[in-house]
LODREN-821201 format. One line per 2 residues: number of its first residue (from 0); their letters; for each residue x, y, z of C-alpha. Coordinates in steps of 0.1 Angstrom, whole numbers. Example, Ala and Ser with C-alpha at 12.3 -4.5 7.8 and 13.67 -1.06 7.14 Angstrom:
REM LODREN-821201
0) as) 123/-45/78 ~ 137/-11/71
This chain:
REM LODREN-821201
0) ks) -163/82/-116 ~ -130/91/-132
2) sl) -113/76/-156 ~ -76/70/-154
4) vf) -59/70/-187 ~ -21/49/-184
6) nt) 2/50/-207 ~ 17/19/-207
8) qf) 47/24/-232 ~ 75/10/-213
10) ph) 110/24/-234 ~ 130/3/-208
12) st) 108/-26/-207 ~ 122/-59/-207
14) cp) 88/-77/-214 ~ 76/-62/-251
16) sm) 40/-73/-246 ~ 39/-45/-219
18) at) 45/-18/-247 ~ 4/-12/-251
20) st) -23/12/-237 ~ -45/2/-211
22) tl) -76/23/-203 ~ -91/19/-168
24) ss) -119/30/-149 ~ -120/43/-111
26) qs) -137/52/-89 ~ -134/66/-57
28) yv) -152/60/-18 ~ -154/74/20
30) fd) -165/42/38 ~ -180/49/70
32) pr) -170/26/99 ~ -185/47/126
34) pn) -198/35/154 ~ -172/1/147
36) yp) -144/22/142 ~ -140/59/144
38) ll) -123/71/118 ~ -133/72/83
40) lt) -117/54/54 ~ -108/68/19
42) ak) -103/39/-8 ~ -104/37/-47
44) ry) -113/9/-71 ~ -97/1/-105
46) wd) -112/-19/-128 ~ -111/-22/-172
48) pa) -142/-19/-183 ~ -133/-34/-214
50) sr) -120/-72/-200 ~ -140/-96/-196
52) pd) -122/-116/-163 ~ -123/-150/-153
54) pd) -147/-164/-136 ~ -127/-172/-105
56) aa) -105/-138/-113 ~ -95/-120/-79
58) tl) -103/-91/-62 ~ -69/-75/-48
60) ic) -71/-48/-16 ~ -40/-30/-16
62) gh) -25/-8/17 ~ 4/9/16
64) aa) 37/19/38 ~ 41/41/66
66) gf) 42/81/52 ~ 19/74/19
68) hk) -7/66/2 ~ -31/44/-15
70) eh) -25/62/-51 ~ 11/44/-47
72) ye) -2/14/-60 ~ -11/27/-96
74) pm) 13/24/-111 ~ 18/-14/-100
76) vq) -20/-18/-107 ~ -14/-3/-143
78) dm) 15/-34/-149 ~ -7/-57/-135
80) ya) -32/-53/-161 ~ -6/-47/-187
82) lp) 8/-83/-185 ~ -2/-110/-201
84) gg) -32/-129/-183 ~ -33/-98/-158
86) rq) -70/-88/-172 ~ -80/-123/-172
88) ri) -71/-124/-132 ~ -82/-95/-118
90) re) -114/-87/-113 ~ -106/-53/-98
92) vw) -84/-38/-75 ~ -91/-17/-44
94) av) -64/6/-24 ~ -73/17/12
96) da) -57/49/26 ~ -51/46/67
98) pn) -69/66/84 ~ -41/94/91
100) hg) -29/89/57 ~ -36/100/22
102) ea) -70/116/13 ~ -84/98/50
104) av) -55/123/67 ~ -79/152/57
106) ln) -114/136/68 ~ -100/128/102
108) ee) -78/158/108 ~ -94/165/141
110) ml) -101/135/150 ~ -65/123/149
112) qw) -51/156/171 ~ -73/135/202
114) gy) -59/101/209 ~ -37/95/186
116) ep) -4/114/191 ~ 23/108/199
118) sf) 14/72/188 ~ -5/54/163
120) gw) -13/17/171 ~ -9/-6/144
122) qd) -37/-21/151 ~ -62/11/140
124) yg) -49/3/104 ~ -58/-33/111
126) ra) -91/-26/125 ~ -95/-1/96
128) lh) -89/-30/71 ~ -113/-54/90
130) af) -141/-32/91 ~ -134/-17/51
132) va) -136/-59/39 ~ -163/-69/61
134) gl) -185/-40/54 ~ -194/-26/89
136) gt) -200/9/82 ~ -213/25/54
138) gv) -202/41/14 ~ -189/9/-3
140) dv) -219/-14/-14 ~ -200/-47/-21
142) df) -197/-77/-3 ~ -164/-89/-4
144) sk) -177/-122/14 ~ -183/-134/-21
146) rr) -158/-124/-36 ~ -122/-145/-39
148) lv) -98/-119/-23 ~ -62/-114/-25
150) fv) -46/-90/1 ~ -18/-71/-7
152) gh) 2/-52/22 ~ 36/-36/21
154) sw) 58/-28/51 ~ 34/-15/79
156) sa) 1/-25/63 ~ 8/-63/54
158) va) 17/-60/94 ~ -21/-48/95
160) ft) -34/-71/74 ~ -23/-97/91
162) la) -41/-81/121 ~ -75/-77/105
164) lt) -72/-117/100 ~ -74/-120/136
166) yq) -105/-94/144 ~ -144/-106/145
168) pp) -165/-110/123 ~ -134/-140/105
170) ik) -126/-127/73 ~ -106/-150/47
172) pd) -90/-143/18 ~ -75/-164/-7
174) al) -42/-152/0 ~ -22/-130/18
176) vl) 7/-112/-1 ~ 34/-97/25
178) le) 59/-72/9 ~ 87/-64/33
180) tm) 66/-68/62 ~ 78/-51/94
182) cv) 67/-80/114 ~ 100/-87/133
184) kn) 111/-95/170 ~ 102/-68/194
186) ep) 135/-55/206 ~ 154/-47/173
188) tr) 119/-31/160 ~ 123/-7/192
190) am) 154/4/181 ~ 140/7/143
192) kn) 114/28/148 ~ 127/53/171
194) fl) 154/55/141 ~ 124/63/118
196) ag) 106/82/140 ~ 136/109/144
198) ga) 141/108/110 ~ 102/118/105
200) ek) 95/149/123 ~ 131/164/114
202) rr) 123/159/77 ~ 111/188/58
204) di) 75/193/53 ~ 66/227/36
206) wa) 71/238/4 ~ 66/270/-23
208) sk) 44/243/-40 ~ 39/209/-59
210) ed) 67/215/-84 ~ 92/228/-62
212) ay) 86/196/-42 ~ 85/177/-69
214) km) 119/189/-80 ~ 139/184/-43
216) fk) 125/147/-39 ~ 142/140/-78
218) sr) 173/159/-70 ~ 180/137/-37
220) ps) 193/100/-44 ~ 171/77/-26
222) wq) 141/92/-42 ~ 158/90/-77
224) kw) 154/54/-69 ~ 120/54/-69
226) dd) 95/45/-105 ~ 90/84/-117
228) rv) 50/74/-121 ~ 51/67/-79
230) lk) 70/98/-74 ~ 48/123/-94
232) ly) 17/105/-78 ~ 31/115/-41
234) av) 43/146/-53 ~ 13/155/-74
236) se) 26/179/-100 ~ 1/199/-116
238) dp) 29/206/-145 ~ 14/184/-172
240) vl) 46/179/-186 ~ 50/159/-153
242) fm) 19/139/-163 ~ 27/121/-193
244) sl) 28/92/-181 ~ -2/95/-161
246) kl) -31/112/-170 ~ -48/121/-137
248) kg) -82/137/-130 ~ -90/147/-95
250) sk) -82/166/-67 ~ -49/158/-65
252) ey) -45/155/-27 ~ -24/133/-23
254) gl) 16/127/-6 ~ 14/167/-8
256) rs) -21/192/4 ~ -23/228/4
258) lp) -22/249/29 ~ -29/258/57
260) tl) -39/231/76 ~ -47/222/115
262) ey) -9/217/117 ~ -2/250/100
264) pd) -34/272/105 ~ -15/302/98
266) kh) 7/295/67 ~ -19/304/36
268) sg) 3/295/3 ~ 26/265/-4
270) vt) 20/225/6 ~ 27/199/31
272) lt) 28/165/36 ~ -7/152/35
274) cs) 0/126/63 ~ 19/151/90
276) kr) 51/142/98 ~ 39/141/134
278) qe) 11/110/124 ~ 41/95/104
280) aa) 62/91/137 ~ 31/84/157
282) vy) 30/53/131 ~ 64/45/139
284) rd) 66/51/181 ~ 37/20/183
286) vm) 56/-14/197 ~ 25/-39/201
288) gs) 14/-43/165 ~ 47/-58/149
290) si) 50/-79/177 ~ 16/-95/181
292) vy) 17/-108/147 ~ 52/-122/153
294) rt) 31/-145/175 ~ 4/-155/155
296) mk) 21/-157/122 ~ 30/-195/124
298) si) -10/-204/128 ~ -18/-176/97
300) vk) 1/-190/74 ~ -12/-227/84
302) di) -47/-213/71 ~ -43/-187/46
304) pv) -15/-191/15 ~ 11/-165/25
306) hv) 29/-151/-2 ~ 66/-136/15
308) iw) 83/-108/-10 ~ 119/-91/3
310) ga) 142/-62/-16 ~ 172/-84/-23
312) ad) 190/-53/-6 ~ 182/-57/34
314) dy) 183/-20/40 ~ 158/-16/63
316) ip) 153/-56/77 ~ 181/-69/85
318) rs) 185/-105/63 ~ 191/-123/97
320) dk) 157/-106/108 ~ 139/-115/77
322) de) 153/-155/83 ~ 142/-157/116
324) li) 102/-144/105 ~ 104/-173/80
326) qs) 118/-201/102 ~ 105/-194/136
328) am) 76/-171/133 ~ 64/-191/102
330) gg) 74/-222/106 ~ 101/-224/78
332) er) 93/-217/41 ~ 74/-253/31
334) nl) 43/-233/53 ~ 44/-204/26
336) as) 30/-204/-4 ~ 58/-189/-23
338) ln) 90/-165/-11 ~ 109/-147/-38
340) rv) 134/-114/-40 ~ 139/-89/-63
342) pg) 169/-79/-71 ~ 183/-44/-69
344) ag) 151/-37/-45 ~ 150/-27/-3
346) hl) 119/-20/17 ~ 103/4/-4
348) ia) 97/-19/-27 ~ 64/-9/-40
350) qt) 79/24/-47 ~ 109/16/-68
352) hp) 100/-17/-87 ~ 64/-18/-94
354) re) 65/-33/-124 ~ 84/-63/-108
356) ca) 61/-66/-80 ~ 33/-65/-109
358) ql) 50/-96/-122 ~ 49/-115/-93
360) lv) 13/-111/-87 ~ 3/-118/-120
362) dv) 25/-150/-124 ~ 30/-161/-95
364) vl) 1/-149/-68 ~ -26/-150/-96
366) kp) -17/-178/-112 ~ -46/-197/-121
368) km) -55/-230/-96 ~ -55/-254/-122
370) ek) -17/-241/-134 ~ -8/-245/-94
372) ar) -18/-277/-93 ~ 1/-288/-123
374) l) 30/-274/-107
């Protein structure tokens, strides 16, 4: 076990009650679903050892967007526990790496070169999440079938969680939260994915150090929009000055990893992406996962409470595609548990607006059932 000491002094927060100090515990896991699924998974559990949650408190299971990793949720987890009601409504939070991302990518590095390039199917993340929740493997001694589960998916993982609901044995969460889900019709999706894959393949992926990478990211306008806590977790600088807001213990190999790697066996200094740019591009090339989910959403929203959260800035997914998903694939807003748009946020809502996402999760998704009934 390791202890995460979260400094929740938010000088720019509009919520005074969030200016508190919260100490959360965390534990890392390696889940082995073989032979049910051929790739290993890495997961992390977060909980507040000092809190006494309600008996009806939820267990959240979170997935990340393409190119990122499970630790991107740590600021959001921090903010949820700092909110009024957060400690009582949350039993614990789990975050799971995709098999070709984060710490899992290191464990699966050799296997990923066989059959997972040039395309990595979105169903693979869905199958991995399904195996994890259904307990089809070893390494995580938790029976999730006895928990009140809330799935939280961002972008790619929003589709993956939805796919996981279609596999056997069935898993049924209490709620499904879709943050900027990439579930749109096939043709616009193909053009978008080709654009994203090309960008991933051309991106820089080697730096002299993690500190140099952080400084470069911080100098770019697109990265400057990120919550700095998330950016630090992605770059994973070992400079203690950069970790004033998150005091972490562990390997710090989340978004960046030390060279050499199988991708760069001849380079012995510096750092590179934990999710290689070839694997990130492979995720974008899949053309089946999104369209499969699009055709099954109408039945899913009738069976499970679905909360849709968009960024108000339609920078990746056009507003027309978002509206069509709600109206056509989901049968209208009346079939949703909630629909929200976060001002100022775009597709990378989990990276730029973790506090606002935390507020929606605690106040809307995790609202006690008695309070929901009175609304």
